[in-house]
DSSP file (Angstrom, degrees, kcal/mol; ACC not computed):
  #  RESIDUE AA STRUCTURE BP1 BP2  ACC     N-H-->O    O-->H-N    N-H-->O    O-->H-N    TCO  KAPPA ALPHA  PHI   PSI    X-CA   Y-CA   Z-CA
    1    1 A X              0   0    0      0, 0.0     2,-0.1     0, 0.0    64,-0.0   0.000 360.0 360.0 360.0 136.9  -21.3    9.9   16.0
    2    2 A X        -     0   0    0      1,-0.1    64,-2.5    63,-0.1     2,-0.2  -0.457 360.0-104.1 -92.2 167.5  -22.1   11.1   12.5
    3    3 A X  E     -A   65   0A   0     62,-0.2     2,-0.4    -2,-0.1    62,-0.2  -0.611  35.5-149.4 -85.3 156.7  -19.8   11.3    9.5
    4    4 A X  E     -A   64   0A   0     60,-2.9    60,-2.4    -2,-0.2     2,-0.5  -0.987   9.0-138.4-133.2 137.2  -18.7   14.8    8.5
    5    5 A X  E     -A   63   0A   0     -2,-0.4    58,-0.2    71,-0.2     2,-0.1  -0.859  33.3-170.1 -95.2 128.0  -17.8   16.3    5.1
    6    6 A X    >   -     0   0    0     56,-3.2     3,-2.1    -2,-0.5     4,-0.3  -0.334  38.1 -62.1-112.9-170.4  -14.7   18.5    5.3
    7    7 A X  G >  S+     0   0    0      1,-0.3     3,-1.9     2,-0.2    55,-0.1   0.722 115.1  70.5 -49.2 -38.3  -12.7   21.0    3.3
    8    8 A X  G 3  S+     0   0    0      1,-0.3    -1,-0.3    53,-0.2    54,-0.1   0.752  93.5  61.0 -58.1 -19.3  -11.6   18.7    0.4
    9    9 A X  G X> S+     0   0    0     -3,-2.1     3,-2.6    53,-0.2     4,-1.4   0.750  75.9 113.0 -75.1 -23.7  -15.2   18.7   -0.8
   10   10 A X  T <4 S+     0   0    0     -3,-1.9    30,-0.2    -4,-0.3    29,-0.1  -0.281  93.9   0.5 -57.3 123.5  -15.3   22.5   -1.3
   11   11 A X  T 34 S+     0   0    0     28,-3.1    -1,-0.3     1,-0.1    29,-0.1   0.300 124.5  75.5  82.2  -9.5  -15.6   23.2   -5.0
   12   12 A X  T <4  +     0   0    0     -3,-2.6    -2,-0.2    27,-0.3    -3,-0.1   0.901  49.5 165.0 -96.9 -61.2  -15.7   19.5   -5.9
   13   13 A X     <  +     0   0    0     -4,-1.4    -4,-0.1    26,-0.2    -3,-0.1   0.867   8.1 168.2  44.1  50.8  -19.2   18.2   -4.9
   14   14 A X        -     0   0    0      1,-0.1    -1,-0.1    -5,-0.1    -5,-0.0   0.780  29.0-149.4 -67.2 -26.1  -18.7   15.0   -6.9
   15   15 A X     >  +     0   0    0      1,-0.1     4,-1.4     3,-0.0    15,-0.1   0.535  58.0 126.3  72.5  10.5  -21.9   13.5   -5.3
   16   16 A X  H  > S+     0   0    0      1,-0.2     4,-1.2     2,-0.2     5,-0.1   0.888  76.0  57.7 -59.1 -36.1  -20.9    9.9   -5.4
   17   17 A X  H  > S+     0   0    0      1,-0.2     4,-1.3     2,-0.2     3,-0.3   0.874 100.3  55.5 -61.5 -39.0  -21.7   10.0   -1.7
   18   18 A X  H  4 S+     0   0    0      1,-0.2     3,-0.3     2,-0.2    -1,-0.2   0.896 105.6  52.9 -60.9 -40.8  -25.2   11.1   -2.4
   19   19 A X  H  < S+     0   0    0     -4,-1.4    -1,-0.2     1,-0.2    -2,-0.2   0.795 113.9  40.5 -67.9 -30.0  -25.8    8.1   -4.6
   20   20 A X  H  < S+     0   0    0     -4,-1.2     2,-0.4    -3,-0.3    -1,-0.2   0.575  82.3 113.2 -98.3  -9.7  -24.7    5.5   -2.0
   21   21 A X    ><  -     0   0    0     -4,-1.3     3,-0.8    -3,-0.3     5,-0.1  -0.485  51.6-159.4 -68.1 118.7  -26.2    6.9    1.1
   22   22 A X  T 3  S+     0   0    0     -2,-0.4    -1,-0.2     1,-0.2    -4,-0.0   0.641  89.5  41.0 -75.3 -12.3  -28.9    4.5    2.3
   23   23 A X  T 3  S-     0   0    0     -3,-0.0    -1,-0.2     0, 0.0    -2,-0.1   0.267 104.0-121.6-119.3  11.3  -30.8    7.1    4.4
   24   24 A X    <   +     0   0    0     -3,-0.8    -2,-0.1    -6,-0.2    -6,-0.1   0.910  63.0 141.8  52.6  50.6  -30.5   10.2    2.1
   25   25 A X        +     0   0    0     22,-0.1    19,-2.7    -7,-0.1     2,-0.5   0.365  41.4  88.2-103.2   5.6  -28.7   12.3    4.6
   26   26 A X  E    S-B   43   0B   0     17,-0.2     2,-0.3    -8,-0.1    17,-0.2  -0.915  70.8-134.8-110.8 123.6  -26.3   14.1    2.2
   27   27 A X  E     +B   42   0B   0     15,-2.5    15,-2.9    -2,-0.5     2,-0.1  -0.925  63.4  31.1-143.5 164.3  -27.5   17.3    0.6
   28   28 A X  S    S-     0   0    0     -2,-0.3    -1,-0.2    13,-0.2     2,-0.1   0.562  70.3-154.3 -75.6 146.3  -27.9   19.2   -1.5
   29   29 A X    >   -     0   0    0     -2,-0.1     3,-2.3     1,-0.1     6,-0.4  -0.449  32.4-104.0 -75.6 158.1  -28.3   16.5   -4.2
   30   30 A X  T 3  S+     0   0    0      1,-0.3     6,-0.1    -2,-0.1    -1,-0.1   0.764 122.5  54.6 -56.1 -25.1  -27.4   17.5   -7.7
   31   31 A X  T 3  S+     0   0    0      4,-0.1     2,-0.3     3,-0.0    -1,-0.3   0.383  90.6  94.4 -91.7   5.1  -31.2   17.6   -8.6
   32   32 A X  S X  S-     0   0    0     -3,-2.3     3,-1.5     1,-0.1     4,-0.3  -0.736  82.4-122.1 -97.0 147.6  -31.9   20.1   -5.7
   33   33 A X  G >  S+     0   0    0     -2,-0.3     3,-0.6     1,-0.3     4,-0.3   0.812 108.0  58.1 -57.4 -34.7  -32.1   23.8   -6.2
   34   34 A X  G >> S+     0   0    0      1,-0.2     3,-1.4     2,-0.1     4,-1.0   0.689  80.9  90.2 -69.2 -18.9  -29.4   24.6   -3.6
   35   35 A X  G X4 S+     0   0    0     -3,-1.5     3,-0.7    -6,-0.4    -1,-0.2   0.866  89.0  43.2 -51.3 -47.5  -26.7   22.4   -5.3
   36   36 A X  G <4 S+     0   0    0     -3,-0.6    -1,-0.3    -4,-0.3    -2,-0.1   0.718 112.8  55.2 -71.7 -19.6  -25.3   25.2   -7.5
   37   37 A X  G <4 S+     0   0    0     -3,-1.4     2,-0.3    -4,-0.3    -1,-0.2   0.542  95.6  71.6 -95.6  -7.5  -25.3   27.7   -4.7
   38   38 A X    <<  -     0   0    0     -4,-1.0   -27,-0.1    -3,-0.7     3,-0.0  -0.773  68.6-141.8-109.2 155.8  -23.3   25.9   -2.1
   39   39 A X  S    S+     0   0    0     -2,-0.3   -28,-3.1   -29,-0.1   -27,-0.3   0.596  81.1   9.3 -92.3  -9.7  -19.6   25.2   -2.1
   40   40 A X  S    S-     0   0    0    -30,-0.2     2,-0.2   -29,-0.1   -30,-0.1  -0.935  77.8 -98.2-153.4 175.2  -19.8   21.7   -0.6
   41   41 A X        -     0   0    0     -2,-0.3     2,-0.3   -35,-0.2   -13,-0.2  -0.624  35.1-146.9 -96.8 162.7  -22.1   18.9    0.3
   42   42 A X  E     -B   27   0B   0    -15,-2.9   -15,-2.5    -2,-0.2     2,-0.5  -0.975   6.3-140.2-136.4 144.4  -23.3   18.3    3.9
   43   43 A X  E     -B   26   0B   0     -2,-0.3     2,-0.7   -17,-0.2   -17,-0.2  -0.904  21.9-129.7-105.0 129.2  -24.2   15.3    6.1
   44   44 A X    >>  -     0   0    0    -19,-2.7     4,-2.2    -2,-0.5     3,-0.9  -0.676  14.4-157.0 -76.4 112.8  -27.2   15.6    8.4
   45   45 A X  T 34 S+     0   0    0     -2,-0.7    -1,-0.2     1,-0.2    36,-0.1   0.739  90.3  56.0 -66.4 -21.2  -25.9   14.5   11.8
   46   46 A X  T 34 S+     0   0    0      1,-0.1    -1,-0.2   -21,-0.1    -2,-0.1   0.757 116.0  35.1 -79.2 -25.3  -29.4   13.6   13.0
   47   47 A X  T <4 S+     0   0    0     -3,-0.9    -2,-0.2   -22,-0.1    -1,-0.1   0.729  88.7 108.5-101.0 -27.5  -30.1   11.3   10.0
   48   48 A X     <  -     0   0    0     -4,-2.2    -5,-0.0   -23,-0.2   -27,-0.0  -0.257  48.0-165.1 -56.4 132.7  -26.6    9.7    9.4
   49   49 A X        -     0   0    0    -47,-0.0    -1,-0.1     0, 0.0   -47,-0.1   0.257  38.4-118.5-104.4  10.0  -26.5    6.0   10.5
   50   50 A X        +     0   0    0      1,-0.1    -2,-0.1   -47,-0.0   -48,-0.0   0.822  65.6 142.3  62.0  35.6  -22.7    5.8   10.5
   51   51 A X        -     0   0    0      1,-0.1    -1,-0.1   -48,-0.0    -3,-0.0   0.783  52.8-139.1 -79.1 -26.3  -22.5    3.2    7.8
   52   52 A X     >  +     0   0    0     12,-0.1     4,-1.7     3,-0.0    -1,-0.1   0.453  63.8 126.2  84.5  -0.1  -19.4    4.7    6.1
   53   53 A X  H  > S+     0   0    0      1,-0.2     4,-0.7     2,-0.2   -32,-0.1   0.886  73.3  52.2 -58.3 -39.0  -20.7    4.1    2.5
   54   54 A X  H >> S+     0   0    0      1,-0.2     4,-0.9     2,-0.2     3,-0.9   0.912 106.9  51.0 -65.0 -43.9  -20.2    7.7    1.7
   55   55 A X  H >4 S+     0   0    0      1,-0.2     3,-0.5     2,-0.2    -1,-0.2   0.863 104.4  58.1 -63.8 -36.0  -16.5    7.8    2.9
   56   56 A X  H 3< S+     0   0    0     -4,-1.7    -1,-0.2     1,-0.2    -2,-0.2   0.726 112.7  38.5 -70.1 -20.2  -15.6    4.8    0.9
   57   57 A X  H << S+     0   0    0     -3,-0.9     2,-0.4    -4,-0.7    -1,-0.2   0.492  81.3 118.9-107.2  -4.3  -16.6    6.4   -2.4
   58   58 A X    X<  -     0   0    0     -4,-0.9     3,-1.1    -3,-0.5     5,-0.1  -0.487  50.1-157.5 -68.7 117.3  -15.5   10.0   -1.9
   59   59 A X  T 3  S+     0   0    0     -2,-0.4    -1,-0.2     1,-0.2    -4,-0.0   0.682  92.3  42.0 -70.9 -16.7  -12.9   10.7   -4.6
   60   60 A X  T 3  S-     0   0    0     -3,-0.0    -1,-0.2   -51,-0.0   -52,-0.1   0.288 106.9-121.9-111.7   9.2  -11.3   13.5   -2.6
   61   61 A X    <   +     0   0    0     -3,-1.1   -53,-0.2    -6,-0.1    -2,-0.1   0.919  64.1 141.6  51.5  52.5  -11.3   11.8    0.8
   62   62 A X        +     0   0    0    -54,-0.1   -56,-3.2   -55,-0.1     2,-0.5   0.431  41.5  86.1-100.3  -2.5  -13.4   14.5    2.4
   63   63 A X  E     +A    5   0A   0    -58,-0.2     2,-0.3    -8,-0.2   -58,-0.2  -0.890  50.6 164.9-113.7 127.5  -15.7   12.4    4.6
   64   64 A X  E     -A    4   0A   0    -60,-2.4   -60,-2.9    -2,-0.5     2,-0.2  -0.956  44.4-102.0-135.3 150.1  -14.7   11.2    8.0
   65   65 A X  E >>  -A    3   0A   0     -2,-0.3     3,-2.0   -62,-0.2     4,-0.6  -0.540  46.2-114.6 -63.0 142.7  -16.3    9.8   11.1
   66   66 A X  G >4 S+     0   0    0    -64,-2.5     3,-1.1     1,-0.3    -1,-0.1   0.868 115.9  53.5 -51.0 -41.8  -16.6   12.7   13.5
   67   67 A X  G 34 S+     0   0    0      1,-0.2    -1,-0.3   -65,-0.2   -64,-0.1   0.682 111.8  45.6 -70.3 -16.5  -14.2   11.2   16.0
   68   68 A X  G <4 S+     0   0    0     -3,-2.0    -1,-0.2     2,-0.1    -2,-0.2   0.329  79.3 129.2-105.9   5.4  -11.5   10.8   13.2
   69   69 A X    <<  -     0   0    0     -3,-1.1     5,-0.1    -4,-0.6    -3,-0.0  -0.424  68.7-107.8 -63.8 127.6  -11.9   14.2   11.7
   70   70 A X    >   -     0   0    0     -2,-0.2     3,-2.3     1,-0.1     4,-0.2  -0.253  27.3-115.6 -56.9 144.4   -8.4   15.8   11.4
   71   71 A X  G >  S+     0   0    0      1,-0.3     3,-1.6     2,-0.2     4,-0.3   0.840 112.9  59.9 -51.3 -41.5   -7.9   18.7   13.9
   72   72 A X  G 3  S+     0   0    0      1,-0.3    -1,-0.3     2,-0.1     3,-0.2   0.637 109.8  44.0 -67.4 -11.7   -7.6   21.3   11.2
   73   73 A X  G X  S+     0   0    0     -3,-2.3     3,-2.1     1,-0.1    -1,-0.3   0.230  74.6 111.6-115.5  12.6  -11.1   20.4    9.9
   74   74 A X  T X>  +     0   0    0     -3,-1.6     3,-1.8     1,-0.3     4,-0.5   0.799  68.6  69.5 -57.0 -30.3  -13.0   20.2   13.3
   75   75 A X  H 3> S+     0   0    0      1,-0.3     4,-1.8    -4,-0.3     3,-0.4   0.717  83.6  72.8 -62.6 -19.1  -15.0   23.3   12.4
   76   76 A X  H <> S+     0   0    0     -3,-2.1     4,-2.4     1,-0.2    -1,-0.3   0.669  81.7  70.1 -72.4 -15.5  -16.8   21.3    9.7
   77   77 A X  H <> S+     0   0    0     -3,-1.8     4,-1.9    -4,-0.3    -1,-0.2   0.959 107.7  36.6 -60.8 -49.5  -18.7   19.4   12.4
   78   78 A X  H  X S+     0   0    0     -4,-0.5     4,-2.9    -3,-0.4    -2,-0.2   0.871 113.8  57.1 -70.8 -38.1  -20.6   22.7   13.1
   79   79 A X  H  X S+     0   0    0     -4,-1.8     4,-1.3     2,-0.2    -2,-0.2   0.925 109.7  45.4 -59.6 -45.6  -20.7   23.7    9.4
   80   80 A X  H  X S+     0   0    0     -4,-2.4     4,-0.8     1,-0.2     3,-0.3   0.937 115.3  46.9 -63.8 -46.5  -22.4   20.4    8.5
   81   81 A X  H >< S+     0   0    0     -4,-1.9     3,-0.9    -5,-0.2     4,-0.3   0.894 108.6  55.4 -63.4 -40.4  -24.9   20.7   11.4
   82   82 A X  H >< S+     0   0    0     -4,-2.9     3,-1.2     1,-0.2    -1,-0.2   0.806  95.7  65.6 -65.6 -30.0  -25.7   24.3   10.7
   83   83 A X  H >< S+     0   0    0     -4,-1.3     3,-0.7    -3,-0.3    -1,-0.2   0.861 104.0  47.4 -58.5 -34.4  -26.7   23.6    7.1
   84   84 A X  T << S+     0   0    0     -3,-0.9    -1,-0.3    -4,-0.8    -2,-0.2   0.483  95.7  72.9 -88.3  -3.3  -29.6   21.5    8.4
   85   85 A X  T <         0   0    0     -3,-1.2    -1,-0.2    -4,-0.3    -2,-0.2   0.374 360.0 360.0 -89.8   4.8  -30.7   24.2   10.9
   86   86 A X    <         0   0    0     -3,-0.7    -1,-0.2    -4,-0.2    -2,-0.1   0.497 360.0 360.0 -62.7 360.0  -32.1   26.4    8.1
């Protein structure tokens, strides 16, 4: 199971998670062209190694293990995965 970035990230995009991810699975990074054009950051479920480093540094508590994602944010599982299907 991957980690998922949910609604609290929308409009925040603080990117602490990007800095601590050991496998570079959170995008767009602040130095990528898409950063200004998206409303949140996304975790690639295929690359995520479930280490939890991202969740521990998120200032808005927007990152959850998929199995612990609150019911009202379950749609973000697909939203995160779809970002990487471009």
